[in-house]
Structure formats: C-alpha cells, structure tokens
N, C-alpha and C positions, 0 to 999 in steps of 0.2 A: 748869544741871545736862549735866555734858556725858553723852551715851550713845553708847557702841561698839560694834561687831557687829565680833568674829575670826572669820574664815576658814574654820579647823582647827582640828583637837582634837589635832594634833601634837606636837612640844615644845615648839617655839617656839611657836603660839598659847595652850597651858597656861601659860610662862612667862609671858607679858603677863599671862594673864587674872591669874597670881598677882598678878602688880604693880601692874595694876590696881585691885585688891581691895583690895589692899593701902595704897594712895593713896586711895581708896571714891569710887571709880570706878563708872558705873554701868556696865554689861557683858552681853553672851550669847558665848557662843560654840556659832557651826552646826560641825557634824560632820557631813556624806553619809555615815560608816559608822551600822550601825542599836545600836552598840555601841560600847563600848571595846577587845574582846579578840573579834571577828568575821572579825580577817585575819591572818594573822602580821606581825607590826610589826621584822622583824629581830632580833638578837641583841646584841650589845656595842655599844658607845658611849663612847669616849676622850671623858673630859672634863676637857678644859685649865684653865690656868689662869684669860681669859678665860671660859671658859663657869662654870668655877666662882662667880669673880665676880657674873656673872648672878645666877648661882641663888642665890647669898647676898641679894644685892637685895634677888630676888623672892620669895621664900619666908620664909613665918615662921621662927622662929630654930629652931622642936623639926623642921619639917619639914626644914629645909639639913642636921642633924645627922644627922636618918635616913636623909638621899640619903648623905652622908659613909658612915656607919656601911655602907648596903647595897652599896654598891664592893666588889667582888673585892680579895682579897689577894694580890698577885701577888710576882715577884723579879725579876732587869735581865733585859733582853733578849740572846740574843744572833742573830746575823744568819753567817747562812750558805749553802751552795748544794745544791746536789737529794738530795749525798750525807750532806750532814753537815756538811761540813769547813768550818770555822771561817771568813768572809771579810770582818774585821775592817775592810779596807777598804770595804766597802759601808754602813758603818754611816751615816744621815742626817745631818749636823750640826746639824741642828733637834731631833733625836731626846727625847722629851721622859721618865725612866722611870716606870712609876709612884712614886705615894708609896707609901711604907709605912705599916704599923699607928704610927697618932697621928702619921705625921710631917704638916707641912702643903703642903709644895711638890710638885711631882712631880704628874703626870696621875693620875683615877680613872678607873680600866674600870666602866663598873655596866651594869648588861642594861636594855635600853629598856622591857621591858612595865615593870619594877618605877620608874624613873623618871618611866613615864607614868603609875604610881598616884601616886608622890609629886606632881606638879605637876597632877592631879586633885584631890588631896585637899579636901574642903569646897565645890569647884566643883557640885557636884552639880547645884543646882537652879539653875545658869545656861547647864548645857549639852545645849544642843538635839542630842540623836543624831538621825541618820535626817532631818535638812535638809541637802538640799542646793541651794546657788546657785549659777543657771546664769549670771547676768548684772545688770546692775546699769544706775543711771541719775540722771547730778547733777542734783538737787532744791533750788535754791537753799542754804542751810549746811547739808544732809548729803546723803545719799545715799540710794535708792530700792537699797534688796536684793533681787532677783526669786530664786522661787522657782523648783524644776521642778515643781512641785504646787500653782506657777498664780498661789499669792500675793505678796504684795510685804511689805515690810516696812522702815521708816525708822530712820537712826542719824541721828548728828552728823557718825561718823567707822567706815569698813569700812575693816576690817585683812585685805587675804589672805596667810592665812598656809595655805595651801592646798597646797605643793606643790610640782611640777617642772610637774605638769597642769592647774593654776589655770584654770580659765574666764574667772574676774576678770583675769588676766592675758592671758590672750590677747584676749579681748575691748578692752581697755583700751592694753596694750602686745604686737602683733603680733609687731611685731621683735626683740621679745626669747626666744621661744620661744629653751629651750636647745637645743642641739645637741650630735648624737649624734658621739663623738669613735672610734668605731671600736673600742670597749674593752668589755668583759665583768666585771662583781662578778659570781660566785659564792661563795657562804657556805650554811655550816647551822653543827648544834653534834651535837657527841658525849659520851657519859659518859665520865667520866672514868675508868671502871672499866676495866684492863685496856691502858690508855695509856700507850709507855715513860714513865718515872719523868723521863728528861730532857726531856719535852715538858710537863709539868708546872711547872717549877722556875719557868718566869716565859716573856714572850713570845720567838716563836721565830717566826723573820723569812728566807722561803726563796728567793734567789734564782734564778731560771731563769732561760729563753732566752726573751724577749720575755712573760713572766708571773712574776710575787709572789705566794709563798705567803706567809700570817701567820698564825698557832695564838697563840690566847693560853687559857691556865685561868683558869677564872673561876670559881674557890673562895673561899666565904662563910666571915665571920668565925661566923654562926651561924645561924639558921632567920632568913626573912621575917618572922615573926609574932613571935617573943621581939626581934630590934632594933627590932622596930610598936612593943612593948609599954615596949620599955626607954627608947624614946624621945617617939614619937609617939600613944598608946596606940588613938587614935581612927582612925587611919589603917592601912587594909587592905591588904595587898601582894601578888600576886599569889605564890603559892607556889613556889619557883623554888631546886631542886637545884643544888649544881656541875654544873659543862660543860665543854666544852672548845670555845671558838668558833676555826672558822678561816674565810679567805676568800682566794680566788683573786683573782686581779687581772689582767688579762692582754687581750693585743691578741683580736680577734673569730678570726684565723686563728689563734693559739696556742691557743684554748680551747676549737674545737670550729667554727668557723666563725659567725656572726648567730646571734640568740635570736630566736628566732620565737614569737608570743604566746601560739600554741595549743600550746608545748613545756609537757610535763606534768615532775611529779616524776620519773617513771619517765627522759623525755630526759635532763633535769637528770643525774640518777647516771648515766646512761651515758658524758656530761660527764668526769663523775668519777672513773669507775673507768678511762677513755682515759687522763687526766692522772696516774694512778696508776703507769703501767705506767714502770719508769725511775727512780722515786724510790727513795729510802731505804726500808726496809724499815718503818721505824717512822712516817714519814708512808704511805705506800701502807697499810698496816694501819688507820691513823686517817681515812685518808678512806675507807674502806670497811664501816669500820665503821657511818658516819652513817646515820640510816635516810631511806628516799627524802622520805619528808615532811614531816622536817627541811630539807631543801637549797633553797634559791633560788636563783635570779638574776635579771639585768636589764642592758641593754644600759647602758653610763656615756654621761649626760648633762650636759655641762656651757653656761650662760653664756659668751658670748666678751665681757661685760661690762657692766655694769649703766647704761644709757643716761639720759639725762638730760626729765624733763619739770618741767613748771607744779607746785607742789605743789597738795592740795586737800583735798576730804573721803574720798580713797581711797588708801592705802597698801599697803604690802605690805617682806613681810621673808623673811629664809627663801631656802628652794629656791624658791617663787614666781615671787624676783626673781636668786637670783643662786647657782640650781644649781650643784653641784662634784663630783669626781671625789670618790671618797674617799682617794685616795694620800696628801694633805695631812692627813686628820684632823680639816680645821676646818671642816666642813659644818656641822655639829650647834651645835660650840660658837658660829660666827657667827652661826648663829640665833638662838641664846640669849644674844648682847651685842645685837641686834638688837631682840627682847624688850623686855630692861632700858633701852636708850636710851629706847626710845617708849613705856614706863611712866614712865619718869622726868621725859620732856618734858611731856609728859600732863598729871602733877599739877604744874610747875612754872607754866601759863600754857597761854593758850586754845590752843585748837584749831589755826587755820592756823599762828602760830608753833608751835604743838610739832611740828606735823609739816616746817614747811621744818627745824629744827635736827636732829631725828632723819633725815628724808631725807640730808643731806648730810652727816652723822657717818655712816650706812647706806652711802651710797656711797662713802666714802675705802676705810672698813671692807674690803667686799666687795672693792672693785680688789685692796689687798692683799692680802686672803684668795686672791682667783681667781689671784693672778699665781703664790704658795705652792703653790695647789693642781697649774696647769702645769707645775710644775715638782720635785714631786713624782710627779706621772703621767711623767712623763720619765726622773724616774728606776726608777720601779716596772719601764715599760715597755721597757728598755734590753735589748736582744740580747746576751747574753754574748761 
C-alpha cells in the first residue's frame, strides 16, 4: 500500500492529489497556510491544452466540466503600443486565443481561487492546513518529514510541491535555487464598471519600452453558485464576480526599481501611478481605478535548468523545481502536467519505477518550457 505526502496545496499539489484519489492511492496534503483563503493567491491563470489534458486526467468528469464552465468568456486579443495603436508585428508566433463558448480548442482563462476550490473538492479530510514542513530524512523505503512543530511523519513517497521557496528543495538541491532575473511582475484587478468598452472585448497586450502590460477581462457565464449547481452540486466555489485583470511585466529599472520585502500596498500603488503617466487615457484610467489592496507585486525568479539526481523516495513538481517567468504563460500548465504524469506513473507501478519514469518525463518537459519562457521573457522585455 503506497502512502504519499504532498507538501503544498497549490494548483500542482492539488491536481496530483485528485489524480491519486482517482487511482485509489493513499495520500495527505500538507499546507503551511492556516486555510485556503488566508492570503492572496493571484487572479487569472491561462490554462492551455497541456494543462487542460492534465485536469481532465486527474479530475472527476463533473469537476472537469465545472472547471471549463467556470472560465471566463473572452474575445480575440489585440497587440498595441501605449497609445493603443495596433502593433500586429508584435503578436507572438505561439499566441493562443481563448476558447470561445462551447469550443474544444484554445486556452481557457480561469480564476485562480475558483480553480483551487475545484481542485480541493472532496479532499478536505486529507488536507492538513497549517502543517509546515521544514526538512526531511531518508529512512529505508521511505522518508521522514519533519515539521516546524517538532513532529516527524513518515511516508513511502514525499512530493515537494511547495513552490519556489521550497525548504525541501533547498535542503536536497541547494544549487537548484531559482535566480532573480532583474524583472518585476506587478498585477491587480479592477471592476469592469466604467472601463473603456474596447478593453472589455478581449485581451489587450501593450508593448512599452522595457515592459509589457497585459489586460484581460474576466467575464463569467453565470454566478459561480449557479455553475456549481449545474455541474457539481456539492462543490462550493468562492463568490467571484466579473473583473478586469492586468499585469505589468518589465525590467526593474523600467518599473520603479527593485522591490523590497517591506514594500506595502501603498508603495505598489505609487509605482502603478507613476507607470500610468504617458499611457493612453483608457489605460491610465484602468490602472488608477485599481484599489491599493488589489495590487500585488513580486520579483521574478527563474530556474536555470533542472539538475540531475538519483531517483528515490523524494521528488518535486512545479515551481519547487522549475520556477518560470510568467512571460511564457506555461508555469502553471507545466505544474499541472507534472501532477498528471506523476499520478499516472504511481497508478501503473511501484514507487521506484514510477518516480524514475516521472522524473525523466518532467525534466524533458520542464527544459522545453523553460526555453519557451526565456524566449517569451526576452520578447516582453524588449526595448522599443
């Protein structure tokens, strides 16, 4: 009987948990946060074909259909300069339009908290909120996982899915620490009321000098409670009304300098106001409408690559091993694919063989995604 501890209740860790539940494999999910909504988790996630396949594989059919139904409905993207003049030549070759209503192809724009609600459904008895892992020891055919509360827990397999600051990865693979790339990601959301209707028709990608602004309307087909009642009546989704998501990605020098850990919401808001000057009035108005508490920001860190190691009873997925810049739009999708592959491998065979097969697949996929992300980062940071 396999026993698995998944460290981290983010998108990748919860997707893996759903896959293990479907396969009948015993597991627990540890999450350092005291609950599912104790801190901001971000806003919009674009889920591409790879991510959708992973979710379809791991989720029960009713939850997968709820995921699709809960995504935003949007139109085609436009690519413009800061005065909203068209820049068709800046459209990335690999840009994927959002899927329309009822369409099978195309990306889907999901609200991060709603997706997390869906991925958490049915797992409550197995999620240990407020349990923070600080280190591990290998013990025979398993791993002893140590908590900050002094207790140790043992499992046949431990999966570090706890993000780019993973303490398990730092202990195990200290040279795999993601590196700062000298860029920032500032993002927020605002009510669509009063926003220029042209910005509500579909995604708008604004290319400026050394930075890029992405704006996407998140307009949902119905109330989340109605969608849940229609597709998975027992699932409780966070109330989420329509909003406009925006994200600024750029060089630190172009976005007001490096970001300190002490910078508060007011400081982030001042950066946004400074960046608003010189933009088309529709863009500056949208940014200035954003409440300070809705603005988030973080320095961008990225893995240089995925190192080699001897497969064992500890493995990693998602940002814990291949953190990516948001520029390529593939970080969350790669984590979902990791989760689906690991679940499939564990369902098919013993732990040793499953981990070796998974890690070979993960490493190849992650290196391709990192290459795509580097290319996307260079494109978005390009100077005019």
